[in-house]
DRENPA-3360 file (N, C-alpha, C; in nm, 2 decimals, always signed):
BEGIN
1 = MRMERLFE = +7.95/+8.57/+12.36/+7.84/+8.52/+12.24/+7.91/+8.58/+12.10 ~ +7.94/+8.71/+12.11/+8.04/+8.72/+11.97/+8.14/+8.66/+11.92 ~ +8.22/+8.58/+12.00/+8.34/+8.51/+11.95/+8.25/+8.37/+11.88 ~ +8.21/+8.33/+12.01/+8.11/+8.19/+11.93/+8.05/+8.24/+11.79 ~ +8.03/+8.31/+11.76/+7.93/+8.36/+11.66/+7.99/+8.38/+11.54 ~ +8.12/+8.42/+11.56/+8.23/+8.47/+11.49/+8.26/+8.33/+11.44 ~ +8.34/+8.23/+11.51/+8.38/+8.10/+11.49/+8.29/+8.02/+11.41 ~ +8.17/+8.03/+11.47/+8.06/+7.95/+11.41/+8.06/+7.98/+11.24;
9 = NWRSFLSE = +8.06/+8.10/+11.25/+8.07/+8.17/+11.10/+8.17/+8.13/+11.01 ~ +8.29/+8.15/+11.07/+8.44/+8.15/+11.04/+8.45/+7.99/+10.95 ~ +8.35/+7.85/+11.05/+8.38/+7.77/+11.06/+8.30/+7.70/+10.92 ~ +8.17/+7.78/+10.88/+8.06/+7.79/+10.81/+8.14/+7.83/+10.68 ~ +8.20/+7.93/+10.66/+8.32/+8.00/+10.50/+8.38/+7.93/+10.52 ~ +8.47/+7.85/+10.56/+8.56/+7.69/+10.54/+8.55/+7.58/+10.46 ~ +8.42/+7.57/+10.50/+8.37/+7.45/+10.49/+8.25/+7.49/+10.34 ~ +8.26/+7.56/+10.36/+8.12/+7.60/+10.26/+8.15/+7.55/+10.06;
17 = EDGKENNG = +8.06/+7.54/+10.05/+8.05/+7.46/+9.88/+7.95/+7.59/+9.80 ~ +7.96/+7.70/+9.78/+7.82/+7.74/+9.74/+7.88/+7.84/+9.61 ~ +8.00/+7.74/+9.54/+8.04/+7.81/+9.38/+8.14/+7.92/+9.44 ~ +8.21/+7.97/+9.57/+8.31/+8.04/+9.57/+8.43/+7.92/+9.58 ~ +8.43/+7.79/+9.53/+8.50/+7.70/+9.58/+8.50/+7.63/+9.41 ~ +8.65/+7.57/+9.35/+8.66/+7.52/+9.24/+8.78/+7.45/+9.23 ~ +8.74/+7.34/+9.20/+8.82/+7.24/+9.19/+8.84/+7.16/+9.33 ~ +8.78/+7.17/+9.41/+8.78/+7.10/+9.55/+8.83/+7.21/+9.66;
25 = NSMVLYHV = +8.95/+7.20/+9.67/+8.98/+7.32/+9.77/+9.04/+7.44/+9.65 ~ +9.03/+7.50/+9.59/+9.05/+7.60/+9.55/+8.94/+7.70/+9.59 ~ +8.99/+7.81/+9.62/+8.90/+7.97/+9.65/+8.89/+8.05/+9.52 ~ +8.80/+8.12/+9.52/+8.80/+8.23/+9.43/+8.79/+8.38/+9.47 ~ +8.91/+8.47/+9.47/+8.92/+8.55/+9.54/+8.92/+8.71/+9.44 ~ +8.85/+8.81/+9.51/+8.87/+8.94/+9.41/+8.92/+9.06/+9.47 ~ +9.00/+9.13/+9.36/+9.05/+9.27/+9.42/+9.00/+9.39/+9.30 ~ +8.94/+9.49/+9.40/+8.91/+9.65/+9.30/+9.02/+9.67/+9.32;
33 = SCCPEIDV = +9.06/+9.74/+9.18/+9.15/+9.84/+9.07/+9.13/+9.94/+9.01 ~ +9.22/+10.05/+9.03/+9.24/+10.14/+8.93/+9.33/+10.09/+8.83 ~ +9.38/+10.06/+8.81/+9.48/+9.95/+8.73/+9.41/+9.91/+8.61 ~ +9.40/+9.90/+8.48/+9.34/+9.83/+8.42/+9.42/+9.71/+8.37 ~ +9.53/+9.70/+8.33/+9.61/+9.61/+8.26/+9.71/+9.50/+8.37 ~ +9.67/+9.46/+8.51/+9.70/+9.36/+8.57/+9.74/+9.17/+8.51 ~ +9.82/+9.16/+8.50/+9.83/+9.01/+8.49/+9.87/+8.94/+8.62 ~ +9.94/+8.97/+8.65/+10.00/+8.93/+8.74/+9.98/+9.00/+8.92;
41 = FDPTVAVV = +9.95/+8.96/+9.03/+9.94/+9.08/+9.14/+10.05/+9.05/+9.21 ~ +10.16/+9.15/+9.24/+10.30/+9.14/+9.28/+10.30/+9.23/+9.42 ~ +10.31/+9.17/+9.48/+10.28/+9.22/+9.64/+10.37/+9.40/+9.64 ~ +10.50/+9.38/+9.57/+10.64/+9.47/+9.59/+10.54/+9.56/+9.52 ~ +10.46/+9.57/+9.39/+10.45/+9.65/+9.30/+10.29/+9.71/+9.40 ~ +10.24/+9.62/+9.44/+10.14/+9.66/+9.49/+10.16/+9.77/+9.62 ~ +10.26/+9.75/+9.67/+10.28/+9.83/+9.86/+10.32/+9.99/+9.79 ~ +10.37/+10.00/+9.64/+10.43/+10.11/+9.61/+10.33/+10.18/+9.54;
49 = KSQQYTRA = +10.23/+10.10/+9.47/+10.10/+10.20/+9.42/+9.98/+10.21/+9.55 ~ +10.07/+10.15/+9.63/+9.92/+10.18/+9.80/+9.79/+10.27/+9.78 ~ +9.72/+10.30/+9.77/+9.64/+10.41/+9.79/+9.56/+10.43/+9.95 ~ +9.54/+10.55/+9.99/+9.52/+10.61/+10.10/+9.49/+10.47/+10.17 ~ +9.37/+10.44/+10.17/+9.29/+10.34/+10.27/+9.40/+10.21/+10.25 ~ +9.48/+10.16/+10.19/+9.58/+10.05/+10.24/+9.69/+10.09/+10.28 ~ +9.73/+10.25/+10.26/+9.89/+10.25/+10.34/+9.84/+10.28/+10.52 ~ +9.71/+10.28/+10.56/+9.68/+10.25/+10.70/+9.72/+10.06/+10.75;
57 = EYRAWSRP = +9.72/+9.99/+10.67/+9.69/+9.90/+10.65/+9.88/+9.84/+10.67 ~ +9.93/+9.89/+10.58/+10.10/+9.90/+10.56/+10.17/+9.93/+10.70 ~ +10.06/+10.01/+10.77/+10.14/+10.11/+10.91/+10.14/+10.00/+11.01 ~ +10.09/+9.97/+11.00/+10.03/+9.84/+11.10/+10.14/+9.73/+11.08 ~ +10.20/+9.72/+10.93/+10.27/+9.58/+10.90/+10.28/+9.61/+10.79 ~ +10.42/+9.64/+10.75/+10.51/+9.66/+10.62/+10.52/+9.61/+10.54 ~ +10.51/+9.49/+10.54/+10.55/+9.34/+10.45/+10.45/+9.37/+10.31 ~ +10.51/+9.37/+10.21/+10.41/+9.38/+10.08/+10.32/+9.28/+10.11;
65 = RVFFFTEL = +10.20/+9.30/+10.08/+10.08/+9.19/+10.04/+9.98/+9.26/+9.97 ~ +9.89/+9.20/+9.91/+9.81/+9.20/+9.80/+9.66/+9.19/+9.93 ~ +9.54/+9.29/+9.95/+9.40/+9.26/+9.99/+9.31/+9.23/+9.88 ~ +9.26/+9.08/+9.89/+9.12/+9.03/+9.87/+9.03/+9.04/+9.89 ~ +8.88/+9.03/+9.86/+8.74/+8.99/+9.95/+8.74/+8.86/+9.87 ~ +8.62/+8.83/+9.97/+8.59/+8.68/+9.92/+8.48/+8.66/+9.88 ~ +8.42/+8.79/+9.84/+8.27/+8.80/+9.78/+8.27/+8.90/+9.69 ~ +8.20/+8.92/+9.57/+8.19/+9.00/+9.52/+8.11/+9.12/+9.56;
73 = GQKDVGVG = +8.13/+9.24/+9.53/+8.04/+9.36/+9.60/+8.07/+9.37/+9.79 ~ +8.14/+9.33/+9.81/+8.18/+9.34/+9.92/+8.25/+9.46/+9.94 ~ +8.24/+9.47/+10.07/+8.32/+9.67/+10.08/+8.36/+9.65/+10.25 ~ +8.49/+9.70/+10.24/+8.58/+9.72/+10.36/+8.52/+9.77/+10.50 ~ +8.51/+9.72/+10.60/+8.46/+9.77/+10.72/+8.48/+9.87/+10.76 ~ +8.58/+9.92/+10.74/+8.64/+10.09/+10.77/+8.60/+10.20/+10.66 ~ +8.64/+10.12/+10.50/+8.64/+10.24/+10.43/+8.51/+10.23/+10.36 ~ +8.45/+10.14/+10.34/+8.31/+10.11/+10.27/+8.33/+10.05/+10.15;
81 = KIPGKYVY = +8.28/+10.10/+10.03/+8.32/+10.06/+9.84/+8.46/+10.13/+9.82 ~ +8.52/+9.99/+9.78/+8.67/+10.03/+9.72/+8.70/+10.12/+9.63 ~ +8.72/+10.22/+9.59/+8.74/+10.26/+9.44/+8.78/+10.25/+9.34 ~ +8.80/+10.22/+9.21/+8.85/+10.15/+9.10/+8.72/+10.09/+9.04 ~ +8.76/+10.10/+8.91/+8.64/+10.04/+8.82/+8.69/+9.92/+8.76 ~ +8.80/+9.84/+8.76/+8.85/+9.70/+8.75/+8.85/+9.60/+8.83 ~ +8.78/+9.51/+8.80/+8.75/+9.37/+8.89/+8.86/+9.24/+8.87 ~ +8.88/+9.24/+8.89/+9.00/+9.11/+8.92/+8.99/+8.98/+9.00;
89 = RVYVDKSD = +9.03/+8.85/+8.91/+8.98/+8.74/+9.04/+9.14/+8.65/+8.99 ~ +9.11/+8.61/+9.11/+9.23/+8.51/+9.14/+9.18/+8.35/+9.19 ~ +9.28/+8.25/+9.20/+9.21/+8.14/+9.23/+9.36/+8.13/+9.36 ~ +9.32/+8.07/+9.46/+9.39/+8.05/+9.51/+9.38/+7.92/+9.66 ~ +9.45/+7.79/+9.62/+9.41/+7.72/+9.70/+9.43/+7.76/+9.83 ~ +9.32/+7.70/+9.95/+9.28/+7.69/+10.08/+9.34/+7.65/+10.18 ~ +9.52/+7.57/+10.12/+9.55/+7.51/+10.23/+9.67/+7.62/+10.26 ~ +9.69/+7.72/+10.15/+9.80/+7.82/+10.13/+9.75/+7.95/+10.27;
97 = LYPVYEDP = +9.67/+7.95/+10.28/+9.57/+8.07/+10.34/+9.62/+8.01/+10.48 ~ +9.68/+8.10/+10.58/+9.67/+8.06/+10.71/+9.55/+8.14/+10.78 ~ +9.40/+8.07/+10.86/+9.38/+8.13/+10.97/+9.44/+8.22/+11.11 ~ +9.45/+8.32/+11.08/+9.51/+8.38/+11.17/+9.42/+8.40/+11.27 ~ +9.28/+8.46/+11.25/+9.24/+8.49/+11.39/+9.19/+8.36/+11.46 ~ +9.12/+8.24/+11.37/+9.14/+8.08/+11.45/+9.27/+8.07/+11.49 ~ +9.36/+8.08/+11.46/+9.48/+8.01/+11.46/+9.48/+7.91/+11.55 ~ +9.52/+7.81/+11.46/+9.43/+7.66/+11.48/+9.60/+7.58/+11.50;
105 = DCYYCRDR = +9.74/+7.65/+11.47/+9.87/+7.59/+11.52/+9.92/+7.68/+11.64 ~ +9.84/+7.80/+11.67/+9.91/+7.85/+11.77/+10.04/+7.94/+11.75 ~ +10.03/+8.01/+11.65/+10.11/+8.09/+11.63/+10.06/+8.22/+11.69 ~ +9.96/+8.22/+11.71/+9.92/+8.38/+11.76/+9.85/+8.39/+11.85 ~ +9.80/+8.27/+11.93/+9.78/+8.25/+12.04/+9.79/+8.30/+12.20 ~ +9.72/+8.32/+12.27/+9.75/+8.42/+12.40/+9.85/+8.26/+12.52 ~ +9.81/+8.17/+12.52/+9.90/+8.06/+12.62/+9.98/+8.03/+12.56 ~ +10.02/+8.05/+12.46/+10.17/+8.04/+12.41/+10.25/+8.13/+12.31;
113 = YSERVEEY = +10.22/+8.28/+12.32/+10.20/+8.41/+12.31/+10.37/+8.43/+12.35 ~ +10.41/+8.36/+12.49/+10.57/+8.44/+12.47/+10.63/+8.35/+12.44 ~ +10.59/+8.19/+12.43/+10.65/+8.11/+12.39/+10.75/+8.14/+12.23 ~ +10.59/+8.17/+12.16/+10.65/+8.21/+12.05/+10.74/+8.38/+12.00 ~ +10.70/+8.44/+12.07/+10.80/+8.54/+12.10/+10.94/+8.55/+12.11 ~ +10.95/+8.45/+12.21/+11.13/+8.41/+12.18/+11.17/+8.31/+12.10 ~ +11.07/+8.27/+12.06/+11.12/+8.16/+11.95/+11.17/+8.27/+11.85 ~ +11.06/+8.41/+11.78/+11.08/+8.49/+11.67/+11.20/+8.54/+11.73;
121 = KKLRKQKG = +11.22/+8.60/+11.83/+11.33/+8.71/+11.92/+11.47/+8.61/+11.83 ~ +11.47/+8.50/+11.86/+11.57/+8.40/+11.84/+11.62/+8.44/+11.69 ~ +11.52/+8.37/+11.62/+11.57/+8.41/+11.47/+11.59/+8.54/+11.42 ~ +11.55/+8.58/+11.47/+11.57/+8.79/+11.42/+11.71/+8.80/+11.48 ~ +11.78/+8.78/+11.59/+11.92/+8.80/+11.67/+12.00/+8.69/+11.54 ~ +11.95/+8.59/+11.51/+12.05/+8.52/+11.41/+12.08/+8.62/+11.30 ~ +11.96/+8.69/+11.24/+12.00/+8.74/+11.15/+12.05/+8.90/+11.17 ~ +12.07/+8.94/+11.31/+12.13/+9.02/+11.35/+12.00/+9.17/+11.40;
129 = TPEYYPVN = +11.91/+9.11/+11.40/+11.82/+9.24/+11.46/+11.83/+9.24/+11.64 ~ +11.86/+9.33/+11.68/+11.90/+9.30/+11.85/+11.76/+9.30/+11.90 ~ +11.74/+9.21/+11.99/+11.66/+9.17/+12.10/+11.56/+9.25/+12.11 ~ +11.61/+9.39/+12.17/+11.50/+9.49/+12.23/+11.39/+9.52/+12.14 ~ +11.43/+9.53/+11.99/+11.31/+9.57/+11.86/+11.21/+9.49/+11.90 ~ +11.12/+9.64/+11.93/+10.97/+9.58/+11.93/+10.94/+9.46/+11.84 ~ +10.81/+9.40/+11.86/+10.78/+9.23/+11.83/+10.63/+9.26/+11.72 ~ +10.66/+9.31/+11.58/+10.55/+9.32/+11.54/+10.48/+9.17/+11.52;
137 = TFEMVYTL = +10.31/+9.15/+11.59/+10.31/+9.01/+11.60/+10.27/+8.94/+11.45 ~ +10.24/+9.04/+11.36/+10.23/+8.94/+11.21/+10.37/+8.92/+11.14 ~ +10.39/+8.96/+11.16/+10.61/+8.98/+11.09/+10.60/+8.82/+11.15 ~ +10.60/+8.83/+11.32/+10.67/+8.69/+11.37/+10.57/+8.61/+11.36 ~ +10.42/+8.61/+11.31/+10.35/+8.46/+11.26/+10.40/+8.46/+11.14 ~ +10.42/+8.55/+11.02/+10.45/+8.54/+10.88/+10.62/+8.48/+10.92 ~ +10.68/+8.50/+11.00/+10.84/+8.42/+11.00/+10.83/+8.29/+11.05 ~ +10.75/+8.27/+11.16/+10.74/+8.14/+11.20/+10.63/+8.02/+11.12;
145 = LKRDKPNM = +10.60/+8.12/+11.04/+10.47/+7.99/+10.93/+10.60/+8.00/+10.78 ~ +10.66/+8.04/+10.74/+10.71/+8.08/+10.68/+10.84/+7.92/+10.72 ~ +10.91/+7.93/+10.83/+10.99/+7.82/+10.89/+10.87/+7.71/+10.88 ~ +10.79/+7.72/+10.96/+10.70/+7.56/+10.94/+10.65/+7.53/+10.84 ~ +10.59/+7.65/+10.78/+10.49/+7.56/+10.65/+10.53/+7.65/+10.56 ~ +10.65/+7.62/+10.48/+10.66/+7.73/+10.34/+10.55/+7.72/+10.27 ~ +10.45/+7.66/+10.25/+10.32/+7.68/+10.17/+10.23/+7.78/+10.21 ~ +10.28/+7.84/+10.31/+10.14/+7.96/+10.33/+10.21/+8.08/+10.28;
153 = KGFIYPQN = +10.05/+8.12/+10.18/+10.11/+8.18/+10.13/+10.04/+8.34/+10.12 ~ +9.94/+8.35/+10.25/+9.91/+8.47/+10.32/+9.80/+8.40/+10.46 ~ +9.74/+8.56/+10.46/+9.63/+8.50/+10.59/+9.50/+8.52/+10.50 ~ +9.43/+8.46/+10.58/+9.28/+8.49/+10.58/+9.21/+8.50/+10.69 ~ +9.12/+8.62/+10.71/+9.06/+8.66/+10.84/+8.92/+8.70/+10.85 ~ +8.87/+8.71/+10.96/+8.73/+8.83/+10.91/+8.75/+8.93/+10.97 ~ +8.71/+9.03/+10.84/+8.70/+9.18/+10.88/+8.66/+9.24/+11.02 ~ +8.52/+9.20/+11.01/+8.43/+9.21/+11.08/+8.33/+9.14/+11.23;
161 = YKEGSHII = +8.43/+9.18/+11.35/+8.41/+9.06/+11.42/+8.23/+9.05/+11.46 ~ +8.16/+9.17/+11.47/+8.03/+9.22/+11.51/+7.99/+9.07/+11.39 ~ +7.96/+9.06/+11.31/+7.88/+8.99/+11.20/+7.96/+8.87/+11.17 ~ +8.09/+8.85/+11.18/+8.14/+8.76/+11.14/+8.18/+8.69/+11.00 ~ +8.17/+8.80/+10.96/+8.15/+8.83/+10.79/+8.23/+8.87/+10.72 ~ +8.27/+8.94/+10.63/+8.36/+9.01/+10.57/+8.50/+8.92/+10.56 ~ +8.51/+8.83/+10.52/+8.62/+8.79/+10.49/+8.76/+8.79/+10.37 ~ +8.86/+8.84/+10.43/+8.95/+8.89/+10.38/+9.05/+8.82/+10.38;
169 = VAFWEKIP = +9.17/+8.85/+10.25/+9.29/+8.78/+10.21/+9.41/+8.85/+10.23 ~ +9.48/+8.83/+10.31/+9.61/+8.92/+10.30/+9.74/+8.82/+10.26 ~ +9.75/+8.85/+10.11/+9.81/+8.77/+10.00/+9.96/+8.82/+10.02 ~ +10.10/+8.77/+10.04/+10.25/+8.79/+10.00/+10.33/+8.78/+9.92 ~ +10.24/+8.68/+9.83/+10.32/+8.60/+9.68/+10.28/+8.67/+9.58 ~ +10.31/+8.63/+9.49/+10.27/+8.69/+9.32/+10.17/+8.59/+9.33 ~ +10.09/+8.64/+9.22/+9.95/+8.53/+9.20/+9.90/+8.60/+9.05 ~ +9.89/+8.52/+8.97/+9.86/+8.53/+8.87/+9.67/+8.59/+8.86;
177 = AERLEDTF = +9.64/+8.66/+8.77/+9.50/+8.78/+8.77/+9.40/+8.77/+8.67 ~ +9.31/+8.70/+8.67/+9.22/+8.74/+8.55/+9.09/+8.86/+8.54 ~ +9.15/+8.98/+8.45/+9.04/+9.04/+8.49/+8.87/+9.03/+8.43 ~ +8.77/+9.08/+8.50/+8.65/+9.03/+8.47/+8.57/+9.15/+8.41 ~ +8.49/+9.12/+8.37/+8.39/+9.24/+8.27/+8.31/+9.30/+8.37 ~ +8.28/+9.18/+8.47/+8.15/+9.28/+8.59/+8.20/+9.42/+8.66 ~ +8.12/+9.46/+8.68/+8.13/+9.58/+8.82/+8.09/+9.51/+8.92 ~ +8.24/+9.56/+9.04/+8.20/+9.48/+9.15/+8.09/+9.51/+9.29;
185 = YKEGV = +8.04/+9.69/+9.28/+7.94/+9.67/+9.34/+7.84/+9.72/+9.22 ~ +7.74/+9.66/+9.27/+7.56/+9.66/+9.19/+7.56/+9.83/+9.21 ~ +7.45/+9.92/+9.14/+7.45/+10.03/+9.16/+7.27/+10.01/+9.28 ~ +7.29/+10.14/+9.40/+7.21/+10.09/+9.47/+7.28/+10.04/+9.59 ~ +7.41/+9.94/+9.58/+7.42/+9.90/+9.69/+7.50/+9.96/+9.77;
% end
């Protein structure tokens, strides 16, 4: 039941036209930061300046990336409100984001998982990585996507399975930023 609700909410999010989209397939993403002067989000800079709540994400997958929310005022499921008083907005094409938990092309799905692992191990071996090294699933999906769909620049996924909401984006390419004068979290909320 929860998974059905998650996918219903997910499909609704991907097709909604409630102001989050701009110019058809472009969507607005938000980032909260302590840094007042960001013109471009650069994942290699973000990993160096990561905060405590982000470092846990990097332990799970070390690839540099920047995290974005899809709604103003959105809270992180594990942390709550993200500290920082500067709000940034970016625009990204939805087709540049792979829905990793919906997984329409079966890069992560269990019925083809072993095939994907073997593909990934062969690619790693070509670069000199021994086959016995553990497979990081996110790195595997990233590597196979970069091979098969080089336009992909990030993952989009629901952070909260119970509600099927709290959609977030992990973006691994540089992207221009625009600082907003708004506050991200409204007082009392």
